[in-house]
N, C-alpha and C positions, 0 to 999 in steps of 0.2 A: 372617689366619695362614697360613702355607703349610706345608704338611705335607712334611718333609723326604723321606720315602721317595718318596712321590708326584712330588716335583719331581725327583729324582734319576732316577726311571724315565723321566720325560718327556725330560729331557736326553739320557739315553742313548739312547732309543728313536729320537729325531728325529736326533741325530748319527750313528747306525748307517745311516739311511735317506737322509740327506742330509748326507754329510760335507764339512768344510772349507767352500770356497766355494759349494758347492751351495745352502748355507743363508745367507740373509742376515737374521738374526732381525730383527723389528719391534718396537722397545724401547716403543712406545705401549702395548703390551699389559700392561707392569709398570712401567715409568719409573723404574727403579732401576738405578743403575751398579754396585751389588753383584752383582745378578743378571745384569747384561750381562757383568760380569767372568767369571761362571761359565760362561756361553755362548762367551765368548773362549776360555777355557781348554779346552773342548771342540772347539776349532779353527775357531770361527766368529768370524773377526776383522773382517768387514764387518757394518755394521749399518744397518737402515733406521729412518728417525725420521719422526715426524708433525710435529714442530714444532722452530723454531730453538732454543729452550731445550734440547730434546733432543740436538741436535746439539752445543751449546756445552758440556753437561754431559759427554757422552762424551769430547769433546776434552780438557776439563779432566782427566777421569778416566784419561786416557793410553789410550783406546780409539779413536783417531781415525785408524787406519790407512785405512780407505776407508768414509765416511759418507755415506749417500744421503737427502737430504730428498725425501720422495716424496710431496709436495705442493707446488703452485704458491705463489710469495711475489712481493710486488709490491716488497719492500725486502729486499735481500739484503747489505747491508753488514755485518751482524754475523756473516755465514757467510765473508765474503771474507777477514776479519782472523783467523780461526782457524789455530792450528798444527796443521792436520790435513788430510787429503785430503776434500774435500767435493764432492759432486755434487748438483745440484738439478734437479727436474722441471721441464719447461717445456712449455707447450701453446699459445704465441701469441707475436707478435712483442713484447707487453708484457712477458711473463715472460722472455722472450730478453734483452730490454733491462734488465731488472731484475738478471738474473745479470752482465751486462757491468759495469753501473753498481756493483755490490756487490762485484765483484773475484772473484767464482766463475768458475773456468777450465773445469770440465766440466759437462756436462747430459746427462740422458736425454730423447727426445722422449716425454712422456706421451701415451697413445693410448686414446681412447675404446673400449673392447670389449665395451660392453652395460650397464656400470653408469652411469646418467646422473649423472655427477659430473664431475669434471674430464677432461682428455684431449682432443686433437684428432679430428677425424674420420681414420680410418686412411688414406684417399687423400690427405691433407694433411701426413702424417708426413715424407714426403721433402722437400716445399718448406721446412717449418720446420727441418729438419736443414741444408739448404743456407744457410738465413738465419742460422742459428746459426754454423755455419762461416765465414760471411761476415763475422761479427762478431768472428771471433777464438777463438770457443768449441770446445772440443774435444767432439764428440758421441759419447759411449761405447756409444750404442745407444738402445732403446726400453724403456718401461714400460707395462705395462697391467695393470689389477687386475679380475679376475672375480669382484667382490665379490657381484654378484647370485646366484652360484651357490654360494659357499663353505659357505652353511647350508642348502641344500636337503637336505631328509631323505632324499628317494628317490635312492640311489645312482647308478642309471643316468641319471637326469635331471641330476644334479649332473656326471657326466662328459661329458654330451653338451654341457651348457651351457659347460662347460670348454673343450671341444674347439672349439665354435664362436667363442668367444672368441679362443682361440690362433690359430685360422686367420686371424682378423683382425689379431693382432698380428704373425704370421710373415709376413704381406703386407707391413704397415708396415715392418717390419725389412728386407724386401728392398729398399725405396726408401731406408731411413735409413743402413743399414749399422751397423758397430760390433761390439764383441765382446759386449755385453751385451744379454740379454733377460730382465728383471726382471718378475716376475708371481707370482701365487699366494698362498695363504693357508693356514691350518690345515685348513680344510677340503677344499681341494683339492691339496694337497702331493703326494700320491701318485698324483694324477690328471694332472697337469701335466708332459708331456713334452716341452714347446717351451721353456720357460723355462730359461736357464742358471743363474738363481737364484731361489729361492723366498722369499718375504717373510714367512713364517708368524711369528706372534707369540703367540697364545693358547694354542698347544699346551703352553706351560711352565708354565702355572698352570690352564689349562682353566674353562670355566663350563657352566652347565647347557644352554644353547643348543648348544655343541659337543657336549656330552655326549650328545645325543640321536643322534648321527651314529656310525656304526661305526668309531671311531678308536681307535688303540691307546694312548691317552694317559689319563691318571687326573686326576680332581679333586684339585688341590693346594690350591686357595685356598677360604677360607671367613671369614665375618666371626663374630667371637664376640660373641654377644649376652647380654643378661642378662634374664631374666623378671621383668617389674615388676608384672604384675598377672595375676590369674586369676580368671576368672567360670566360671559354670556352662556348659560345652560349648565354651569358647574360652580362649586364653591370649594374653597381649601381651608381646612382647619390645622392647628398645629399639634398633631396628635398621629404619630405614625409608627413605624416598626420599633421604634426605640422606646416606645411607651405602652406596647400591647404585645400579648401573646399571640402569635399569629399562626401557630400550627394547626389549630383547628378552623382556620379560614378567617375571612374578612369580619371586623367588627359590625355593629349595627349603629345606625343614628336615628332616632325618633324622627319621622316625617322626612327621611332621606333615602336615597339609593347609593350605597357605596361603589364607587368605581375602582379605587385602587388605594393602598397605602404605599409611601414610600419612607425614605429614613425619617423625616421630621414632619411629615404631612398626611393627611387623609384628604382625599379628593372624592366628592359626592355630589349629587344633583338634589337640590332641596325641593320640597313640596311646597315651601312658603318663603318668602322674600328674606332674605338674610344679608347683612352688612358686615363690613370688617368691624371687629370689636364684639360682636355678637357672641355668645357662649353656646354652645351645643355639648349634650352629653352623649358621650361615645361608650358603647356597650362591647366589652371584649367578648371574644369566642372562646377564649381559655382564661379563666381567673388566675389559675396558679402562677405561671409566668409574668401575667400583666402586673400583680401586685408585687413582685420580686424587683420590678424595674423601678419602684418608688419609694419615697422615704416615709410617708405617712399615710394612713387611712383618716380621712376627714369625715367624722360622724355627722349627717345633715338631716334637717327636719325641713323638707321643701327647700327654701333659700337660705335658711339660717343654719350656720356650723355650729353645732353644739359640743363639739369635742373634737380632738385630733389626736390620734394613736400612732406611735411610731411603728414601723414596720422593722421590728428589731431582731427579727430571726433569719435575717437574709445571710448569704454567705454560707461558708462551709466550716 
């Protein structure tokens, strides 16, 4: 479920802070073209994607003005055939070759700025840009994700880690050129003063991991669960590992203390009396994988369901 008032607050707050092209929303957080359309209506016409399926779905929905696949792929043929502007991240000769063979015309050089995931070393970015241009690609600029910093609860440390990462990206950009410096996330959107565009995604729905930071966004997403068993001292509801992203820890239940989650259940001690059949809202710790487990986002206003949006960008 998505609480409408919190959603509207989050959309408006981010749009005021990062208007227009300053924000390139990351749709991996919600995987929903209806919600992406709401972001576009707020002036954010470019989107960040994690999968080819997300790029394809946005293009079909008429939201293909400027789509960035911010992950490396070794087969880009599905991207090159789309009626949309598509840019793909590259960090090697092999991913450059995949872009060329797939018919993708624009790339960003992905730079490792401290998160041990994808991205080339900063001092190799210029050479890769030259190699991409030599293959006929347009190099729009650089990308680097300070993902190791976005969830740091100490604000000063989060700021310093972001600054350190962006120093690396700034140096790489000087060698690469181009108009785009793409970086950032929900936890660092207000700290990153180097990126020309911020790839925040979780802000629109939020989760308990980001909720521990001092951010101006409200918890909009919850999973509605039913109490199925009541014992002395604890309660069990039907929302477990198969309904929640658990990599950032246990979910939360208002008025309850989580004991543990199992495949189909969450066990918790309630602060008030509950009976089988009662409903509880379970707040996930990680919004992205939680949404990917479900088929619809139900927009709610208190107890009233006002709309249902398909989670239509799931899969690869």
